[in-house]
Every structure is written in structure tokens, then in C-alpha cells.
N, CA, C and O atoms as a DFTB+ gen file, in Angstrom:
476 C
 N C O
     1  1      39.072    -104.119      91.891
     2  2      39.120    -103.423      93.166
     3  2      38.747    -104.413      94.264
     4  3      37.720    -105.085      94.169
     5  1      39.556    -104.507      95.282
     6  2      39.244    -105.436      96.368
     7  2      38.344    -104.754      97.379
     8  3      38.288    -103.526      97.454
     9  1      37.642    -105.561      98.155
    10  2      36.761    -105.025      99.182
    11  2      37.531    -104.110     100.127
    12  3      37.017    -103.081     100.564
    13  1      38.750    -104.486     100.433
    14  2      39.528    -103.730     101.410
    15  2      39.786    -102.294     100.961
    16  3      40.018    -101.421     101.798
    17  1      39.749    -102.039      99.666
    18  2      40.014    -100.685      99.206
    19  2      38.730     -99.940      98.827
    20  3      38.790     -98.822      98.314
    21  1      37.576    -100.554      99.079
    22  2      36.307     -99.907      98.742
    23  2      35.695     -99.255      99.976
    24  3      35.689     -99.833     101.063
    25  1      35.180     -98.038      99.789
    26  2      34.560     -97.304     100.885
    27  2      33.067     -97.163     100.609
    28  3      32.656     -96.742      99.528
    29  1      32.271     -97.521     101.603
    30  2      30.817     -97.464     101.486
    31  2      30.274     -96.464     102.490
    32  3      30.611     -96.510     103.673
    33  1      29.435     -95.563     102.010
    34  2      28.728     -94.619     102.876
    35  2      27.373     -95.224     103.205
    36  3      26.569     -95.472     102.307
    37  1      27.112     -95.464     104.491
    38  2      25.846     -96.038     104.947
    39  2      25.011     -94.919     105.562
    40  3      25.437     -94.259     106.511
    41  1      23.809     -94.713     105.006
    42  2      22.896     -93.681     105.512
    43  2      21.646     -94.385     106.033
    44  3      20.860     -94.938     105.264
    45  1      21.481     -94.353     107.343
    46  2      20.370     -95.084     107.988
    47  2      20.021     -94.357     109.273
    48  3      20.887     -94.132     110.119
    49  1      18.737     -93.983     109.424
    50  2      18.353     -93.206     110.604
    51  2      18.160     -94.061     111.851
    52  3      18.210     -93.538     112.964
    53  1      17.942     -95.352     111.689
    54  2      17.799     -96.242     112.842
    55  2      19.189     -96.662     113.303
    56  3      19.892     -97.384     112.596
    57  1      19.583     -96.204     114.496
    58  2      20.955     -96.417     114.966
    59  2      21.319     -97.898     115.056
    60  3      22.447     -98.273     114.735
    61  1      20.387     -98.740     115.487
    62  2      20.686    -100.172     115.629
    63  2      20.879    -100.810     114.261
    64  3      21.823    -101.573     114.057
    65  1      19.994    -100.501     113.330
    66  2      20.112    -101.040     111.972
    67  2      21.415    -100.559     111.333
    68  3      22.127    -101.336     110.697
    69  1      21.718     -99.274     111.509
    70  2      22.957     -98.716     110.946
    71  2      24.172     -99.437     111.521
    72  3      25.090     -99.795     110.783
    73  1      24.179     -99.653     112.842
    74  2      25.299    -100.327     113.488
    75  2      25.473    -101.751     112.934
    76  3      26.595    -102.193     112.687
    77  1      24.370    -102.451     112.746
    78  2      24.444    -103.813     112.218
    79  2      25.007    -103.828     110.796
    80  3      25.871    -104.645     110.478
    81  1      24.518    -102.925     109.942
    82  2      25.001    -102.861     108.562
    83  2      26.499    -102.528     108.544
    84  3      27.276    -103.153     107.822
    85  1      26.885    -101.536     109.347
    86  2      28.293    -101.133     109.406
    87  2      29.157    -102.302     109.879
    88  3      30.217    -102.564     109.310
    89  1      28.703    -103.005     110.924
    90  2      29.463    -104.157     111.432
    91  2      29.653    -105.215     110.352
    92  3      30.751    -105.742     110.177
    93  1      28.582    -105.523     109.632
    94  2      28.664    -106.542     108.576
    95  2      29.639    -106.098     107.489
    96  3      30.497    -106.876     107.070
    97  1      29.514    -104.858     107.031
    98  2      30.393    -104.376     105.968
    99  2      31.853    -104.351     106.419
   100  3      32.751    -104.673     105.642
   101  1      32.086    -103.971     107.673
   102  2      33.459    -103.963     108.172
   103  2      34.014    -105.390     108.279
   104  3      35.192    -105.620     108.007
   105  1      33.161    -106.348     108.675
   106  2      33.595    -107.747     108.702
   107  2      33.962    -108.240     107.311
   108  3      34.833    -109.096     107.153
   109  1      33.290    -107.690     106.304
   110  2      33.579    -108.037     104.910
   111  2      34.760    -107.230     104.365
   112  3      35.073    -107.290     103.176
   113  1      35.409    -106.475     105.257
   114  2      36.634    -105.725     104.967
   115  2      36.437    -104.498     104.093
   116  3      37.344    -104.090     103.367
   117  1      35.237    -103.907     104.166
   118  2      35.016    -102.618     103.517
   119  2      35.367    -101.511     104.502
   120  3      35.265    -101.689     105.715
   121  1      35.778    -100.372     103.968
   122  2      35.875     -99.162     104.771
   123  2      34.461     -98.587     104.820
   124  3      33.757     -98.607     103.811
   125  1      34.035     -98.079     105.969
   126  2      32.654     -97.610     106.084
   127  2      32.605     -96.209     106.683
   128  3      33.241     -95.921     107.697
   129  1      31.839     -95.356     106.032
   130  2      31.481     -94.044     106.574
   131  2      30.009     -94.152     106.920
   132  3      29.270     -94.860     106.236
   133  1      29.561     -93.458     107.978
   134  2      28.149     -93.577     108.324
   135  2      27.518     -92.237     108.615
   136  3      28.163     -91.307     109.101
   137  1      26.225     -92.164     108.299
   138  2      25.451     -90.952     108.544
   139  2      24.053     -91.353     109.016
   140  3      23.469     -92.319     108.525
   141  1      23.527     -90.587     109.982
   142  2      22.200     -90.877     110.530
   143  2      21.097     -90.208     109.731
   144  3      19.924     -90.547     109.882
   145  1      21.468     -89.254     108.877
   146  2      20.444     -88.561     108.081
   147  2      21.058     -88.022     106.794
   148  3      22.274     -88.050     106.602
   149  1      20.190     -87.536     105.925
   150  2      20.631     -87.067     104.613
   151  2      21.557     -85.863     104.722
   152  3      22.506     -85.729     103.948
   153  1      21.281     -84.991     105.679
   154  2      22.110     -83.791     105.829
   155  2      23.566     -84.169     106.136
   156  3      24.492     -83.631     105.529
   157  1      23.756     -85.081     107.068
   158  2      25.112     -85.540     107.410
   159  2      25.748     -86.264     106.218
   160  3      26.937     -86.101     105.946
   161  1      24.944     -87.062     105.515
   162  2      25.457     -87.763     104.339
   163  2      25.969     -86.776     103.299
   164  3      27.025     -86.989     102.703
   165  1      25.223     -85.697     103.080
   166  2      25.648     -84.699     102.094
   167  2      26.931     -83.992     102.527
   168  3      27.764     -83.640     101.691
   169  1      27.089     -83.783     103.848
   170  2      28.350     -83.211     104.336
   171  2      29.518     -84.113     103.946
   172  3      30.561     -83.635     103.499
   173  1      29.332     -85.421     104.121
   174  2      30.393     -86.387     103.792
   175  2      30.644     -86.415     102.280
   176  3      31.792     -86.416     101.835
   177  1      29.558     -86.438     101.495
   178  2      29.681     -86.501     100.032
   179  2      30.353     -85.246      99.488
   180  3      31.137     -85.317      98.541
   181  1      30.047     -84.101     100.082
   182  2      30.609     -82.828      99.633
   183  2      32.104     -82.732      99.926
   184  3      32.836     -82.050      99.209
   185  1      32.556     -83.412     100.974
   186  2      33.959     -83.383     101.374
   187  2      34.777     -84.268     100.422
   188  3      34.744     -85.495     100.513
   189  1      35.500     -83.627      99.520
   190  2      36.224     -84.389      98.502
   191  2      37.401     -85.172      99.081
   192  3      38.024     -85.958      98.368
   193  1      37.712     -84.973     100.354
   194  2      38.761     -85.782     100.987
   195  2      38.302     -87.233     101.141
   196  3      39.125     -88.139     101.279
   197  1      36.985     -87.448     101.118
   198  2      36.440     -88.797     101.263
   199  2      36.296     -89.465      99.900
   200  3      35.700     -88.907      98.979
   201  1      36.850     -90.665      99.791
   202  2      36.573     -91.500      98.629
   203  2      35.335     -92.307      98.976
   204  3      35.276     -92.923     100.040
   205  1      34.356     -92.312      98.101
   206  2      33.139     -93.100      98.329
   207  2      32.901     -93.930      97.072
   208  3      32.709     -93.386      95.984
   209  1      32.916     -95.251      97.234
   210  2      32.737     -96.147      96.099
   211  2      31.283     -96.580      95.924
   212  3      30.883     -97.037      94.853
   213  1      30.488     -96.425      97.008
   214  2      29.081     -96.839      96.971
   215  2      28.363     -96.144      98.109
   216  3      28.896     -96.036      99.213
   217  1      27.149     -95.671      97.842
   218  2      26.309     -95.153      98.924
   219  2      25.142     -96.106      99.108
   220  3      24.407     -96.404      98.167
   221  1      24.986     -96.579     100.340
   222  2      23.835     -97.418     100.690
   223  2      22.956     -96.573     101.591
   224  3      23.384     -96.165     102.671
   225  1      21.729     -96.303     101.160
   226  2      20.854     -95.440     101.939
   227  2      19.496     -96.073     102.170
   228  3      18.959     -96.786     101.323
   229  1      18.959     -95.787     103.346
   230  2      17.590     -96.177     103.631
   231  2      16.701     -95.374     102.686
   232  3      16.979     -94.206     102.414
   233  1      15.645     -95.986     102.191
   234  2      14.731     -95.285     101.287
   235  2      13.938     -94.240     102.056
   236  3      13.725     -93.129     101.570
   237  1      13.499     -94.602     103.264
   238  2      12.680     -93.697     104.065
   239  2      13.490     -93.017     105.149
   240  3      13.610     -93.539     106.257
   241  1      14.045     -91.863     104.840
   242  2      14.805     -91.094     105.820
   243  2      13.955     -89.924     106.305
   244  3      13.091     -89.447     105.569
   245  1      14.186     -89.453     107.532
   246  2      13.450     -88.277     108.010
   247  2      13.948     -87.020     107.301
   248  3      15.137     -86.904     107.003
   249  1      13.062     -86.099     107.036
   250  2      13.467     -84.821     106.440
   251  2      13.593     -84.881     104.928
   252  3      12.830     -84.228     104.215
   253  1      14.530     -85.644     104.440
   254  2      14.770     -85.778     103.003
   255  2      14.774     -87.266     102.682
   256  3      15.468     -88.040     103.340
   257  1      14.016     -87.665     101.691
   258  2      13.944     -89.092     101.360
   259  2      15.262     -89.581     100.764
   260  3      16.091     -88.790     100.315
   261  1      15.434     -90.896     100.771
   262  2      16.616     -91.483     100.156
   263  2      16.728     -91.123      98.681
   264  3      17.829     -90.933      98.164
   265  1      15.581     -91.030      98.001
   266  2      15.594     -90.680      96.572
   267  2      16.078     -89.245      96.379
   268  3      16.859     -88.967      95.469
   269  1      15.612     -88.329      97.240
   270  2      16.079     -86.940      97.151
   271  2      17.578     -86.860      97.456
   272  3      18.319     -86.130      96.798
   273  1      18.009     -87.623      98.464
   274  2      19.431     -87.670      98.793
   275  2      20.237     -88.192      97.599
   276  3      21.291     -87.646      97.269
   277  1      19.741     -89.239      96.963
   278  2      20.433     -89.822      95.812
   279  2      20.594     -88.793      94.690
   280  3      21.651     -88.708      94.064
   281  1      19.544     -88.017      94.443
   282  2      19.605     -86.999      93.385
   283  2      20.682     -85.962      93.702
   284  3      21.454     -85.579      92.823
   285  1      20.736     -85.511      94.947
   286  2      21.744     -84.522      95.342
   287  2      23.151     -85.140      95.298
   288  3      24.110     -84.492      94.876
   289  1      23.259     -86.399      95.739
   290  2      24.555     -87.082      95.717
   291  2      25.072     -87.196      94.287
   292  3      26.260     -87.002      94.032
   293  1      24.176     -87.511      93.363
   294  2      24.583     -87.675      91.957
   295  2      24.975     -86.344      91.324
   296  3      25.781     -86.316      90.394
   297  1      24.406     -85.231      91.823
   298  2      24.839     -83.915      91.329
   299  2      26.304     -83.689      91.699
   300  3      27.074     -83.136      90.914
   301  1      26.679     -84.125      92.903
   302  2      28.036     -83.919      93.404
   303  2      29.008     -84.976      92.897
   304  3      30.169     -84.681      92.615
   305  1      28.522     -86.213      92.783
   306  2      29.345     -87.345      92.343
   307  2      28.536     -88.158      91.326
   308  3      27.901     -89.149      91.687
   309  1      28.560     -87.742      90.070
   310  2      27.681     -88.343      89.055
   311  2      27.836     -89.847      88.868
   312  3      26.877     -90.511      88.475
   313  1      29.000     -90.396      89.135
   314  2      29.215     -91.826      88.883
   315  2      28.976     -92.696      90.123
   316  3      29.206     -93.905      90.083
   317  1      28.517     -92.089      91.220
   318  2      28.385     -92.821      92.478
   319  2      27.311     -93.906      92.398
   320  3      26.148     -93.594      92.140
   321  1      27.676     -95.182      92.616
   322  2      26.662     -96.237      92.675
   323  2      25.820     -96.066      93.948
   324  3      26.352     -95.778      95.021
   325  1      24.504     -96.247      93.812
   326  2      23.602     -96.041      94.948
   327  2      22.732     -97.279      95.135
   328  3      22.110     -97.784      94.201
   329  1      22.715     -97.747      96.390
   330  2      21.915     -98.899      96.780
   331  2      20.897     -98.448      97.822
   332  3      21.264     -97.938      98.881
   333  1      19.619     -98.640      97.514
   334  2      18.560     -98.330      98.472
   335  2      18.225     -99.572      99.273
   336  3      18.157    -100.675      98.729
   337  1      18.015     -99.389     100.575
   338  2      17.542    -100.471     101.430
   339  2      16.119    -100.103     101.851
   340  3      15.864     -98.985     102.297
   341  1      15.199    -101.053     101.706
   342  2      13.810    -100.756     102.059
   343  2      13.077    -102.014     102.478
   344  3      13.283    -103.091     101.920
   345  1      12.227    -101.858     103.459
   346  2      11.349    -102.950     103.856
   347  2      10.225    -103.153     102.857
   348  3       9.472    -104.123     102.943
   349  1      10.117    -102.234     101.912
   350  2       9.054    -102.297     100.895
   351  2       9.682    -102.319      99.510
   352  3       9.204    -101.641      98.600
   353  1      10.749    -103.093      99.346
   354  2      11.570    -103.041      98.130
   355  2      10.770    -103.238      96.849
   356  3      11.056    -102.611      95.829
   357  1       9.757    -104.119      96.906
   358  2       9.025    -104.398      95.668
   359  2       8.042    -103.289      95.311
   360  3       7.499    -103.276      94.206
   361  1       7.811    -102.363      96.231
   362  2       6.802    -101.323      96.002
   363  2       7.377     -99.929      95.801
   364  3       6.618     -98.962      95.723
   365  1       8.689     -99.800      95.717
   366  2       9.254     -98.453      95.614
   367  2       9.816     -98.194      94.221
   368  3      10.285     -99.102      93.535
   369  1       9.754     -96.936      93.833
   370  2      10.372     -96.504      92.581
   371  2      11.716     -95.904      92.924
   372  3      11.814     -95.048      93.803
   373  1      12.745     -96.345      92.242
   374  2      14.075     -95.789      92.465
   375  2      14.589     -95.213      91.150
   376  3      14.184     -95.648      90.072
   377  1      15.483     -94.233      91.246
   378  2      16.006     -93.600      90.029
   379  2      16.760     -94.598      89.152
   380  3      17.292     -95.588      89.653
   381  1      16.806     -94.342      87.855
   382  2      17.564     -95.201      86.945
   383  2      19.023     -95.292      87.389
   384  3      19.603     -94.318      87.868
   385  1      19.597     -96.472      87.222
   386  2      21.000     -96.648      87.563
   387  2      21.254     -96.907      89.034
   388  3      22.404     -96.960      89.470
   389  1      20.175     -97.072      89.810
   390  2      20.336     -97.412      91.224
   391  2      19.730     -98.795      91.448
   392  3      18.999     -99.306      90.600
   393  1      20.037     -99.392      92.589
   394  2      19.508    -100.712      92.894
   395  2      18.868    -100.717      94.267
   396  3      19.044     -99.786      95.052
   397  1      18.111    -101.790      94.555
   398  2      17.400    -101.916      95.821
   399  2      17.715    -103.260      96.456
   400  3      17.833    -104.273      95.767
   401  1      17.849    -103.256      97.769
   402  2      17.915    -104.499      98.522
   403  2      16.794    -104.441      99.557
   404  3      16.618    -103.428     100.234
   405  1      16.043    -105.526      99.675
   406  2      14.910    -105.555     100.596
   407  2      15.341    -105.868     102.014
   408  3      16.170    -106.748     102.246
   409  1      14.769    -105.137     102.964
   410  2      14.987    -105.442     104.380
   411  2      13.916    -106.421     104.817
   412  3      12.780    -106.298     104.361
   413  1      14.205    -107.370     105.659
   414  2      15.552    -107.685     106.143
   415  2      16.335    -108.452     105.081
   416  3      15.752    -109.163     104.263
   417  1      17.638    -108.305     105.100
   418  2      18.500    -109.031     104.158
   419  2      19.545    -109.802     104.945
   420  3      19.877    -109.455     106.078
   421  1      20.051    -110.847     104.323
   422  2      21.088    -111.652     104.976
   423  2      22.458    -111.023     104.705
   424  3      22.615    -110.176     103.826
   425  1      23.429    -111.462     105.481
   426  2      24.808    -111.010     105.262
   427  2      25.246    -111.373     103.843
   428  3      25.879    -110.564     103.164
   429  1      24.913    -112.579     103.395
   430  2      25.297    -113.002     102.045
   431  2      24.633    -112.145     100.974
   432  3      25.270    -111.776      99.987
   433  1      23.349    -111.827     101.168
   434  2      22.654    -110.983     100.186
   435  2      23.310    -109.608     100.109
   436  3      23.525    -109.074      99.021
   437  1      23.627    -109.039     101.274
   438  2      24.259    -107.720     101.292
   439  2      25.630    -107.778     100.615
   440  3      25.950    -106.929      99.784
   441  1      26.430    -108.769     100.969
   442  2      27.764    -108.909     100.372
   443  2      27.668    -109.024      98.850
   444  3      28.374    -108.326      98.122
   445  1      26.794    -109.903      98.378
   446  2      26.685    -110.130      96.931
   447  2      26.204    -108.890      96.204
   448  3      26.711    -108.560      95.132
   449  1      25.217    -108.194      96.787
   450  2      24.669    -106.990      96.142
   451  2      25.741    -105.893      96.080
   452  3      25.939    -105.270      95.036
   453  1      26.417    -105.667      97.184
   454  2      27.450    -104.632      97.229
   455  2      28.575    -104.955      96.237
   456  3      28.988    -104.090      95.465
   457  1      29.063    -106.183      96.260
   458  2      30.164    -106.550      95.358
   459  2      29.756    -106.416      93.896
   460  3      30.574    -106.045      93.053
   461  1      28.484    -106.718      93.591
   462  2      28.022    -106.627      92.198
   463  2      27.959    -105.183      91.719
   464  3      27.992    -104.926      90.516
   465  1      27.869    -104.242      92.651
   466  2      27.729    -102.833      92.282
   467  2      29.055    -102.079      92.239
   468  3      29.134    -100.984      91.683
   469  1      30.084    -102.662      92.823
   470  2      31.377    -101.985      92.833
   471  2      32.108    -102.197      91.510
   472  3      31.986    -103.250      90.884
   473  1      32.866    -101.191      91.093
   474  2      33.599    -101.305      89.821
   475  2      34.639    -102.420      89.851
   476  3      35.336    -102.642      88.861
């Protein structure tokens, strides 16, 4: 699967951080869907018209944590690869079968991590 045909859902409550991540992923030729919170992300995940190859979510979201979002996402899309982004990457517990990238990360780190997780 080439990057150009992969769609990534980015869930990040900080608008500036979200914009930067989306810009980087689009420069890497990914299709990107974005959500500012877990509720919006679940709306996107529930809509079967959207193909989602990877969900990248902030670990600390308002209202519902990234881990809670991941659990709900996996109920709807059991095979969905999930990448958590956290400024405290070494100190967080994430569900089995998910991965973490520490903030701040470089463009190369993000590219390599995302590509390694895509089928």
C-alpha cells in the first residue's frame, strides 16, 4: 500500500499541534481526516464511507482519554492500527497492539512510525 492511498485519522485537541501533524502527513502524501476531540473522531470512525488505515490520537484528550477512544474505535473497527502521541510516552500504558510516539517528534520519526504501522 502506498502512502498516497493510506488515510490517517488525526485526533488532537491542540489546534496548532493538529495543524502541524496534518501538514506533515499531507506532505508525505497521506490522506488525512482530523478531529479535535474523541466525540468527533467517533463520528468519523462510525461513518463507514470513510476508509481509515491508521488512527493517530493524542493520549490526553479532554472528556474522553485517547485510551478510551481507542477502545471504542476498536469495537467499531477491530483491525484499526492506533498510534498514541504523548509528551510522556515512556510513562503511559497503552492497550496491546497499539504504539506510542513521544512528543515532540521529528518529521522523520513520524514518517517512519506511521509507515511501519500501515499494512
